[in-house]
TILUM-101988 format. One record per residue (C-alpha): residue in three letters; z, y, x. Coordinates in steps of 0.5 Angstrom, whole numbers, always signed. Each point is the difference from the previous one (the first is absolute). Example, Ala and Ser with C-alpha at 12.3 -4.5 7.8 and 13.67 -1.06 7.14 Angstrom:
2
- Ala  +16  -9  +25
- Ser  -2  +7  +2
END
This chain:
339
- Met  -19  -18  -49
- Ser  +7  +1  +1
- Thr  +5  +6  +3
- Leu  +5  -1  +5
- Leu  +5  +6  +2
- Ala  +3  +0  +7
- Leu  +5  +4  +4
- Glu  +1  +1  +7
- Ser  +7  +3  +3
- Ser  +0  -3  +7
- Cys  +2  +6  +4
- Asp  +0  +8  -3
- Glu  -6  +0  -5
- Thr  +1  -2  -7
- Ala  -6  -3  -3
- Val  -3  -3  -6
- Ala  -7  -2  -2
- Ile  -4  -4  -6
- Ile  -6  -4  +2
- Arg  -5  -3  -5
- Met  -3  -6  +2
- Ser  -5  -5  -2
- Pro  -3  -6  +4
- Asp  -7  +3  +0
- Glu  +1  +8  +1
- Ala  +3  +4  +6
- Pro  +7  +1  -2
- Gln  +1  +7  -4
- Ile  +6  +4  +2
- Leu  +3  +4  -6
- Ser  +5  +3  +3
- Ser  +3  +1  +7
- Leu  +6  +5  +1
- Ile  +4  +1  +6
- Thr  +7  +4  +1
- Ser  +1  +2  +7
- Gln  +6  +1  +4
- Ile  -2  +3  +6
- Gln  +3  +7  -1
- Leu  +7  -3  -2
- His  +0  -4  +7
- Arg  -4  +5  +4
- Glu  +7  +4  +2
- Tyr  +2  -7  +3
- Gly  -6  -1  +4
- Gly  -1  -7  -3
- Val  +2  -4  -7
- Val  +7  -1  -2
- Pro  +0  -7  -4
- Glu  +6  +2  -4
- Leu  -3  +7  -2
- Ala  -7  -4  -1
- Ser  +3  -5  -5
- Arg  +4  +5  -4
- Asn  -7  +4  -1
- His  -4  -6  -2
- Thr  +6  -1  -5
- Thr  -2  +6  -4
- Ala  -7  +1  +1
- Val  -2  -7  -2
- Gln  +0  +0  -8
- Pro  -3  +7  +0
- Leu  -6  -3  +4
- Ile  -1  -6  -4
- Asp  +0  +4  -6
- Thr  -5  +5  +3
- Ala  -4  -6  +2
- Leu  +0  -3  -7
- Glu  -2  +7  -3
- Glu  -6  +1  +5
- Ala  -2  -7  -1
- Gln  +0  +1  -8
- Leu  +4  -7  +0
- Thr  +7  -2  -3
- Ile  +5  -4  +4
- His  -2  -6  -5
- Glu  -7  +0  +2
- Ile  +2  -2  +7
- Asp  -2  -7  +2
- Ala  +3  -1  +7
- Phe  +5  +4  +4
- Ala  +0  +0  +8
- Ala  +5  +4  +5
- Thr  +1  +0  +7
- Ala  +4  -5  +3
- Gly  +0  +2  +7
- Pro  +0  +1  +6
- Gly  +4  +7  -1
- Leu  +6  +3  +0
- Ala  +5  -5  -4
- Ala  +3  +6  -5
- Ala  -7  +3  -1
- Leu  -3  -7  -2
- Leu  +5  -2  -5
- Ile  -1  +6  -4
- Gly  -8  -1  -2
- His  +1  -8  +1
- Ser  +6  +0  -5
- Tyr  -3  +4  -5
- Gly  -7  -4  +0
- Lys  +4  -6  -1
- Gly  +4  +3  -6
- Leu  -7  +3  -3
- Ala  -3  -7  +1
- Leu  +7  -4  -3
- Ala  +0  +5  -6
- Ala  -7  -1  -2
- Asn  +0  -7  +2
- Lys  -6  +1  +4
- Pro  -2  -3  +7
- Phe  +3  +4  +7
- Tyr  -3  +0  +7
- Gly  +4  +1  +6
- Ile  -5  +3  +5
- Asn  +0  +1  +7
- His  -1  +7  +2
- Met  -4  -2  +6
- Glu  -5  -4  -4
- Gly  -1  +6  -5
- His  -2  +4  +6
- Leu  -4  -6  +3
- Leu  -4  +0  -6
- Ser  -1  +7  -2
- Pro  -7  +1  +3
- Phe  -2  -4  -5
- Ile  +3  +3  -6
- Glu  -6  +3  -3
- Thr  -4  -6  +0
- Ala  -2  -6  -5
- Asp  -1  -5  +6
- Ala  +5  -5  +2
- Ile  +4  +2  +7
- Pro  -5  -2  +5
- Pro  +2  -3  +7
- His  +1  +5  +5
- Leu  +5  +3  +5
- Gly  +5  +5  -3
- Leu  +3  +5  +4
- Ile  +6  +3  -3
- Val  +3  +6  +3
- Ser  +6  +3  -3
- Gly  +7  +4  +1
- Gly  +3  -7  +1
- His  -5  -5  +2
- Thr  -6  -1  +4
- Met  -3  -7  -1
- Leu  -7  -3  +1
- Val  -1  -6  -6
- Asp  -5  -5  +0
- Val  -2  +0  -8
- Gln  -4  -6  -2
- Gly  +1  +2  -8
- His  +6  +2  -4
- Gly  +6  -3  +2
- Asn  -3  -3  +6
- Tyr  +3  +4  +6
- Ser  +1  -1  +7
- Leu  +4  +5  +5
- Val  -5  +1  +6
- Gly  +4  +6  +3
- Lys  +6  +4  -1
- Thr  +4  +6  +3
- Arg  +5  -3  +5
- Asp  +5  +7  -1
- Asp  -2  +6  -4
- Ala  -6  +0  -5
- Ala  -5  +5  +1
- Gly  +2  +5  -6
- Glu  +7  -1  +3
- Ala  -2  +3  +7
- Phe  -4  +6  -3
- Asp  +7  +2  -4
- Lys  +4  -1  +6
- Val  -4  +4  +4
- Gly  -1  +5  -5
- Lys  +8  +1  +0
- Met  +0  +0  +8
- Leu  -5  +6  -1
- Asn  +4  +3  -5
- Leu  -6  -1  -6
- Pro  +2  +0  -7
- Tyr  +1  -7  -3
- Pro  -4  -4  -1
- Gly  -3  +1  +7
- Gly  -6  -4  -1
- Pro  -4  +5  -4
- Glu  +3  +6  +4
- Ile  -3  -4  +7
- Glu  -6  -1  -3
- Lys  -1  +7  -2
- Met  +2  +3  +7
- Ala  -4  -5  +4
- Leu  -6  +3  -3
- Leu  +1  +6  +4
- Gly  +1  -4  +7
- Asn  -3  -4  +5
- Pro  +1  -7  -1
- Lys  -1  -1  +8
- Ala  +5  +5  +2
- Tyr  +6  -5  +1
- Asn  -1  -7  +2
- Phe  +5  -4  -4
- Pro  +0  -8  +0
- Arg  -4  -5  -4
- Thr  +5  -5  +1
- Met  -2  -8  +0
- Leu  -7  +2  -1
- Lys  -2  -5  +6
- Asp  +4  -6  -3
- Pro  -4  -5  -3
- His  +4  +0  -7
- Cys  -1  +5  -6
- Asp  +7  +3  +0
- Phe  +2  +7  +0
- Ser  +5  +4  +4
- Phe  +2  +8  -1
- Ser  +7  +1  +2
- Gly  -3  +1  +7
- Leu  -4  +5  -2
- Lys  +5  +3  -4
- Thr  +4  +0  +7
- Ala  -5  +3  +4
- Val  -1  +6  -5
- Leu  +8  +1  +1
- Tyr  -1  +0  +7
- Thr  -6  +5  +0
- Leu  +4  +5  -4
- Asp  +6  +0  +5
- Lys  -6  +3  +5
- Ile  -3  +5  -5
- Thr  +3  +7  +0
- Asp  -4  +3  -6
- Leu  -1  -5  -5
- Glu  -3  +5  -5
- Lys  -6  +1  +5
- Glu  +0  -8  +1
- Leu  +1  -3  -7
- Pro  -7  +0  -2
- Asp  -2  -4  +6
- Leu  +6  -5  +0
- Cys  -2  -1  -7
- Ala  -7  -2  +1
- Ser  +2  -4  +6
- Phe  +5  -4  -3
- Gln  -4  -1  -7
- Gln  -6  -3  +5
- Ala  +4  -5  +3
- Val  +3  -3  -6
- Ile  -8  +0  -3
- Asp  -2  -3  +7
- Ser  +5  -6  -1
- Leu  -1  -1  -7
- Ile  -8  +0  +1
- Lys  +0  -5  +6
- Lys  +5  -5  -3
- Thr  -4  +0  -7
- Leu  -7  -1  +4
- Arg  +4  -6  +4
- Ala  +3  -3  -7
- Ala  -7  +1  -3
- Glu  -3  -4  +6
- His  +6  -5  +0
- Thr  -1  -2  -8
- Gly  -8  +1  -1
- His  +1  +5  -5
- Thr  -6  +5  -1
- Leu  +4  +4  -5
- Val  +6  +5  +2
- Ala  +4  +3  -6
- Leu  +5  +6  +2
- Ser  +6  +1  -4
- Gly  +7  +3  +0
- Gly  +2  +8  +0
- Val  -2  +1  +7
- Ser  -7  -2  -2
- Cys  +0  +7  -3
- Asn  -1  +3  +7
- Lys  -7  +2  +0
- Ala  -1  -1  +8
- Leu  +2  -7  -1
- Val  -5  -1  -5
- Asp  -5  +3  +4
- Ala  +1  -4  +6
- Leu  +1  -6  -3
- Ala  -6  +1  -4
- Ala  -4  +1  +6
- Ala  +3  -6  +4
- Cys  -2  -4  -6
- Lys  -7  +2  +0
- Lys  -1  -1  +7
- Asn  +3  -7  +0
- Lys  -4  -2  -6
- Leu  +6  +0  -5
- Thr  +0  +3  -7
- Leu  +6  +4  -1
- Ala  +4  +1  -7
- Thr  +5  +5  -1
- Cys  +5  +1  -5
- Pro  -1  +6  -5
- Arg  +4  +6  +2
- Thr  +3  +0  -6
- Tyr  +3  -7  +1
- Ser  +2  +0  +7
- Thr  +7  +3  +0
- Asp  +5  -4  -4
- Asn  -2  +0  -7
- Ala  +1  -5  -6
- Ala  -8  -1  -1
- Met  +0  -4  +6
- Ile  +6  -4  -3
- Ala  -4  -1  -7
- Tyr  -6  -2  +4
- Ala  +3  -5  +3
- Gly  +4  -3  -6
- Cys  -7  +0  -3
- Gln  -3  -4  +5
- Ala  +6  -5  -1
- Val  -1  +0  -7
- Met  -8  -1  +1
- Asn  +1  -6  +5
- Gln  +5  -3  -5
- Val  +6  +1  +5
- Asp  +7  -2  -4
- Pro  +4  +6  -2
- Ser  +6  +1  +4
- Glu  +7  -2  -3
- Leu  +4  +5  -3
- Thr  +6  -2  +5
- Gln  -5  +2  +6
- Glu  +4  +4  +5
- Ile  -3  +6  +4
- His  -2  -2  +7
- Pro  +1  +6  +5
- Asn  -3  -4  +5
- Phe  -5  -3  -4
- Pro  -5  -3  +5
- Leu  -8  +0  -2
- Thr  -1  -7  +3
- Ser  +4  -6  +0
END
């Protein structure tokens, strides 16, 4: 049994987690802490990279101290270290990644540079003791929307991706158009509960195309053009939000079902920050049931950016005897999940 400490600083959350791993048991998350910067960036309507990295610098050591205290461990009892190597904002990534390497060097322990998207991809299985099963992974986050054919740990093939905006990015940009607070996704979801999802017939782009790629920029533009014709935004806001959200959900489900048929997988795993959206989870669960597919979802606690998923990905690397990263490894702001 050994312990691993992981850091995540790819965007505007500083996160630290400590995991205890054993070959025959489910990993134990001894501590998982996040310091969010949402309030700092809200007045700018989005993440300011320089502000994010500055706050990572001041937050990371106190967070490590608190995580160790929560786990009732000292830094000398940590057997391995991990940190997000990418993708993400370069200035933000540098803080957690450099800190993780520094801790590993000082302790003479192995270090693992983890792909942020692999953290999301594996997170639906974070509470299980079994090996990562073959499945179709649907990652829906602020920066990425992708379908991944997973054959096991480290064996990933890209089946589909967004050709422009990610789903979460579209939520935030439309939220900004509608004068909703940042981040727009949760605000749109709340407002959509009060609206009619059929009020506006927004486009579901590329649904008839045979591939499994996504596109949300046309949907975003359709909302913008619709806004120009609306005289009472307050009155129409719930219907706008509900109709926009439904268009995103329909696109995600249609392409996921197509990808499942294409790959032959009967297990679908949903992860990423947008997987917190209850309407998406409910609709995907219903579609999977209708098509005799099993749906695995990430625990809500680990859906948005967090270090527990990075620790779990690091844990999987250790268990599968993946070589540690070189301490000369650099960050990869555009780190691909698949080669």
